[in-house]
N, C-alpha and C positions, 0 to 999 in steps of 0.2 A: 197529755203532751201533743196529741194529734191536732187539737185546735190551735195551739200556739205555733205549730210548725207548718200548718197547711199553706198559708199564703207566702211565707218566706221561701218554702220549697218551690212553689209555683213560680215565684219571681226568679229564683236561682235557675230553674230549668229554662225559663225564657231568656235569661242573660246568656246561658251556655249556648243555646241554639242561635241566638242573634249574633253572638261573637263568631261562631263557626261560619255562619252565612257571610258576615262582613269580611272575615279573613279570606275565605275562599273566593269572594268576589273582588278581592284586591283593594279593599278599603285601606286608608292610611293607618299606620300603626297607632297613632295617637287616638283615633276613633276606636280601634280595636281594644286598646287598653282601658278605655272608659267602660266597655262592656266586659269587664272581668269580674269573676265572682269574688276575688280578693277584696274588692270594695265592700262587699256585704259583710265581711268579717269585722269591719269597723262600724258599720251602720246597724246591723241587726242585733248586736248585743244590747244596744240602747232599747230597741223594741222589746226584746226578751225581758230585760230588767223591768221595764214599765209594766208589762203583763204579769210578771211574777210578783211585783210589789202590789199590784192591784188584787191578785188572788190571795196574797198573804199566807203562803204555806209555812209550815213549821221550820223548815230548813231551806230558806230561799237561795242561799249560795250553792247548795247541793243541787237544787232544782235548776238553777242557772247553768251549772256545770253539765248536768245531764242533757238539757235542751241544746246547749251549745255543741256538745260532742256529737249528738245525733244529727243536728243540722249540718255541721261541718263534714262529718263522715259521708252523709248522703249527697251533699253538694260535691264533695271531691270525688265521689263515686261517679257522678254525672260527668265530671271533667275527665276522669280516667277513661270513661267510655269513649269520649272524643279522641283520646290518644290511641285507643285500640282501633277506632274507625280510621284515624289518620294513617295508621300503619297499613291497614288492609287496603285502603283506597289511595295511598301515597299522596295525601293532601300536601299542598305547597306552602302553607302558612309558615312563617319563620319559626314560630314556637314549636312546631312539629318536626323541624329539621334536626339532624344530629348535632349541627353546630349550635343550635339553640337549646340543647338538652332534650330533644324530642326523640321520636321513634322512626322518622323517615330519613333514609339515606343509606350510604354504603356501610356494610358490616353490622347492620341491626338484624339480629336473628329473630325468628318468631317468638322465642321465649322472652327475649328482652323487649321486643316491640309490643307484645300482647300482655305480658305479665309483669316483668321486673320493673321496667321504667314507670308504667302506670301505677304499680303498687308502691314504688318508692315515692312518687309524687303524692299519692294518697296519704301515706303515713306522715311524711314531712309536713305537708300542708295542713293536715288535721291537727298535728301537735302544735305547729306554729300558730295556726288560727285559733286554737283553743286558748293558748296563752294570751294572745292579743284580746280575744273576745272576753275572757275572764277578767282581765284588767279593766277594760272599758265597762263591761257589764257590772262588775263589782262596785266600781265607783258610782255608777248611776243608781244601782240598787241601794247602796249606802246612803246616798243623798235622798232618794225617795223615801226610804225608811225613816231617816232623821226628820225630814219634812213632815211625814205622817205623824210621828210622835209629837213634834212641836205643835201641829194643829190640834191633836187630841188634848194636849195639856192646856191649850188656850181656850178650849171649849168648856 
């Protein structure tokens, strides 16, 4: 699993860092949204499905699920860390403000800012991302497996 996750996690970490830098430097929200890890939920399941189809494990859909959940959990953990840092350093990006569902602003207690809101975001995004990634990845995996069988029959 390490080999399939190494580069996607490096890319996700870079996206998280770049987005925080852009947000805190006052970049336009359109640019900030381009550097969101949510886009990876739509793209990386395709990569995972191709890698799994190439390896041909006995239970490819279970493997896809495992890889997807681990990737999404670790990625959302990175994002949760940015929310904790935003609370501690009172970052000004709109997504960190209370009005944006974030952790910076009036009435946010340390428990909410450092634990509850980041944990809530982690759980919700991991579940949502897993559903989306499994739909996309399963379609790609099914097509790859069907094409693989078709090429074996024609040989």
